[in-house]
N, C-alpha and C positions, 0 to 999 in steps of 0.2 A: 794562670797561676798554678805553680806545681804543689805537689804534696807537702814538702818541706814549709812552704810560705802558708799553705792552709792549715797545717798543724800549728804554727805559731799563731795564727788568728784563734783557732780553737782553744789554745791554752790560754791566750790573753782574756777570751770572753768568759772562761770558766769561773773566774774570781771577780769580774767586773759587775758590780751592783750600784744601783743608783736609787737614791730616796726621792720621792716625790712629795711636794708641798700640799697640805690640806687645802690652803687658800688658794691654790691654782685651780680648784674646782668651783669656787664660789663666784658670784657676781661681784666684780671689783671694777675700779675705774682710775681716774685721775683726779687732780684738784679741782677739775673742771666738771666733774659728775661721772656717771658711769652708764655704759649701755648694758642693758639687761638681756640675759639669755634664758629662754624658757626651760633649758635643760640644767641650768647651773645648780649646784648643790647648796643648800642652806642649813642643813644640819650636820652634826659631826657623823652621824649614821649614814648620810648620803654621801659625805666625803670618803668615808671608809668603802662604801660600795663602789664608788666611782675609781677609787684607787686599785680596787681588788680587779676591775676590769682591765686596767693598764697592765697590771702584773700577769692577768691571765694570758694575754696575747703576746706579751714581751718575755716574761719569765725571769726578769732581772730587776723588778722593783718590789722587793718583799717588805718595805716599810714606808710609812707615811709620817712626815714632819708634822708636828703639831704646834699650833700657836695658842698660847694660854688665853689670850684676849677673845679669840673667836671659838676655840675649840673646848675650853675648860672654865665655863662660866661660873662653876662652883669651886674653883680652885683645886686644892688637893682632894676635895670630895668627888670630883669628876673622874677620878682615876678608876673607880669601879665600873662606871659605864664604858669607859674607854678599853679596859681589859676585856669586857664582854663583846664589844664589837670587834675587837682584834680576834677573838676566838671565833667569832661567827664568820667574819670574812677572810680569815687567814692572813691579815696584814699586821705586821708588828708596828707598835708605836715607835716613831724614830726620834729624831732630835726635838727637843723641848725649846720653844722660843718665847721668852718673856715679853710682856708689854711693858715697854719703858719709854713710850712716845706718844700714845694717844690720848691718855686722860689729861684733863685740864690742868692737874697739878703739875704736869711736866712741861708746861709751856716755857719755862726758862731751864729746862734741863732735869735730869733725873740724878744719876751719880754725881753730877757737876753742878746740881742746883744749890745756890747759895742758902737756901732754907734747910737747915739740918732735919726738920721734921719731914721733908719731901725726901730728902737722901735716904733716910731711915725707912720710908715707905717703899722706895725703889728696891732697897737691899731686902727688906722683908719680903717683897714680892719675888725677888731673884731666888731667895731661900726656899720659898714655896714652890716655885718652879723647878728647883733642883729636887726637892721631895717628890714632886709629881714624877720626875724622871727616875728617881729611885724605886718608886712604887711600880712603876711600868717597865722597869728594868730596861731604861733608855740610857745610852751611854753618853750623848752629848746634849749639853745645854748652850744653845747658841745666843750670843750676846750682840745685838746691835743697838746702838744708841743714836738718837737724833740729836744729842746735846751739842751745843755750840752757840754761837751769837751771830747777829745779823750786822752789827755796826761796830766800828772801832772804838774801843774805850769802854764798852758796855759789860765787859766780863774780865775777871782776873784769870787769865789763861793759866798761869802757874799754879795759882791756888786750886783751880779745878782739876789740873793734873794730879795734885796732891790728894784730893777727894776721890778722884777715880782709882787711884792706886789703893788707897784705903779700904774702899768698897769691893774691888776685885779681890784682894787678899782676903777679906772676910768671906766673900762669895766662895772663894776657892776652899776655904777652911770647912764649908758646909757640904763639900762633895764627898760622895763615899769613894770607896778605893777603886772603883771601876768606872768612875764617871770622868768626863772631861768638860772643861770650860772652853768654848771656841769664841774667840774675841774677833768681831768682824770689824771693818773699817770702811769709811766712805768720804770722799774728798769734799762734798757738798750736798746739800739739799737734805733737810729743810734748812739747815745753818749756811748762810752765804757769805758770812766774813770769815769765820772761823769754825771748824769742827774739831771736837775734842779727840776723836780717834780718826784722823783724816788720811793716814796712809799706812802701809804694811810695817813701817818702822815703828810708829807709835804703837800699833798693835802688838808688835813683837816685844817692845819695852815693857808694856802693860802686862802682857802674858808671863814674861819672866818675873816680873814684880808679884803677879798674883800667885805663882807657885808651879811646880812640876807638871801638874795635870792641866795646864792652861796652854792652848795652842792658838795659831792664827788661823782664821777663817777668810778665805779668798773669795769675794764675789766678782765674777768676771764682768759685771757691769760697773763696779764702783772704782773706776779708774778715769784719769784724764785721757784725752783723745791721743792715740799713738803712743801710749805707755807700753813698755815692754813687760807684759805680764809674766811671760815664761821666764824672764830673768828674776823676777820676784820669787816665782816659784822654786827656781834653781836654788836661790840663797836660802829661802826658808827650808828647802830639803837639806841643804848642807848644815844648817843650824839645828836640824831635827825639831822644827817648830811649825811645820805645816800640818794643820789639823783636818782641814776640810776645805771643799768647794760649795759655793752657790753658783750653779751654772745658769747661764741666760746668754742673750746676746744684745748688742745695742749698735745703734747708728750714731746717736748724739751723747746721751748721757746714760742714765740708768733706765733703758727702755724696756726691760723685761721681755725682749723678743725671743722667738724660738731658737734654741740652741743651733748655731751653724747658719742661720738664716742670712746674716751679714757678712761674717768673716769666718768661715769654717777652718781657714788654715790657721788662725790663732789658736783654737781648741785643739788642734792637731799638734801644734807646737808646744802647747802646754803637756799634753799627754806624752809626747815624745821626751821632753825633760824628766818626767817622771819615770818612765820606763828606763831611760838611759842611766838615771841614777841607780835604779834597782839592779841594773846589769853591772854597773861598776861596783857597787857596795855588796852585791850578793844578798840583799835584803828585800823585803817587801815593805814599801811606803804604807804607813798606817794612816790612810786618807779616807775621809768620809765624802763620797760623792753625791751632792744634793743638787736638786733643781729649785730656783727660785724665780718663779715666773708667774704671772697673773695675765690672762689673755682677755681683752675686752671684745675682740671682734671674731678671733677663731674659736672653734668649738673647743671646750675645756678639755675633754678627754682626747679628743684628736690631736691637740697642740701637745699634750703630755707624750702621747704615742710617737709624734713626730720627733720630738726632742730626744726621747729615749733611743729611738732607732738611729738617729743621726749621731748620738753620742757613742753608741756602738760601732757605727762606721768608722768615725774618727779615731777611736781607741784602737780598732783593728788596724787602720792604716799605720798608726804609730808603731804597733807591734811589728811591722814589716822592716823597720829600719835595722840594717845589719850593723849592731852596735860595735863589734869587734873591728870591723872594716872601717867605720866611722872614726874610731879612736885613732887608728893608723893615720887615716887622712888628715885628722886634726893635728897630729903630732908632726907631720911633714908639711903642714900648712898648705895642703892641696885644697884650695878654696872651691873649685868648681866640683871636683869630684865629691867633696863633703856635702856641698849644698844640693848637689844632684841626688844624694841619696834620700834626702828629706823630700825633695820634690818628686821623685820617683815613687816613693812610698805613698805620698799624698795623692798622686794621680792614679793609683792603683785602683781598680774596681773590685772592692771586697765583698760586694753584696752576695755573689754566689757562694763564697765560703760562709758568710754569715747565715744564708739560708739553709746551707748543709748543717751548721751548727744547730739551727732551730729544730730542723728535722730529727737530728739525733737525741734532741731532748723532748720530743713529742710536742713542740710548740708550733703554732701556725706558721706557715711559709711566708705569709704576708700579714703582719700584725693589723695594719689598718684595714685591710680587707676583711679579716676575720671579725674585727670589731664592728664594721659596717653591716656585716652579714648576721651578726648575733641578734639584732633586734632591740638591743639594750638601750640605744639611743632614742628610738621611737618611743619606747616605753616610758622612760624616765621624762621625756618631753611632755607627754600628756599628763603624766602625775604631778609634773612640778609647774607647768607653764602658769596656771592660775595664780598661784602663790608668788611666782617670781615677777609677775605683773604688777604686783603691789609692793615689790621691793624698790623703794624710791630713795632710800638713805643714801648717805655719802659713802665714798671709798668703798669699804668692805663691810 
């Protein structure tokens, strides 16, 4: 790799930041139960502490996404404790994620529930979540809904669409000037007949109906098999409606696997579309890069470090594509040359350049090795093992 290519990688990594999820450090599972880990975090303080370890060895994870259900048990009043933990561990509160799916009242939906009292409860909770974000100076409020139905004829799809539009508009009106509403989509699960926000087009329409501070949130696991996610990304960029990502990987559905463990070329192609857009427009895409993974078998902190370092590698690879040359090849319909540019960039070994960048920042040459040598994992395993052994509740 020559100095010019290394320079492009250095430039790309300077602004590439990744938010890690608090729930990624906790004991989680599937519908069938969960496998406990002795070192898993069970308090918000432990989650901040674990997130700080990931940031210490990578230098690119300064914020932690918070879930109101698990991290803010006292609602808005929890903000004071979170601020103190942020100051103590040097990790900023990131996106705020409301709970609109777990409580029994949401059995038939939240914003789309036929009961107006439950729709109001969901809206009030969303407004509280927005207020938590305002108090913590968190920009993004990430909205994911489990709303839908399992059987034909059991729900009025058009009426539910109207209820969603009304609630999202009112939620948008509660935002402060610096906040954003990110609207996520998912084709199925737990709703298996119809889901109220099932794809990017529905999310796009709802976001536009909500207001100018609403954008689409793309979860890389929330798509049908073989769906062209980078085309969705390209369209949303063209419409100035891409707000952020929830990064993970999958083999079958929403598997929450470590980023790049199944199809790293897909994430590379997504990053390429973003960087190509920035080159074409001369602008910087305002995108929140966030991880949404819960590992039942891998060590929690180790899995996060794996994902972050893989994201850096794939982003660096995408930065190697010669955009001007690619544009010429596309215009001439030189298919082999154009495709080869992507393939060559993807096949480049960018690890030495990334290691040089880390050294220039005073970061560990090998993040995983540094974590293993720190003794942190051994210490928290001893401190948390007994308590985690008693944690036998469902999912999270």
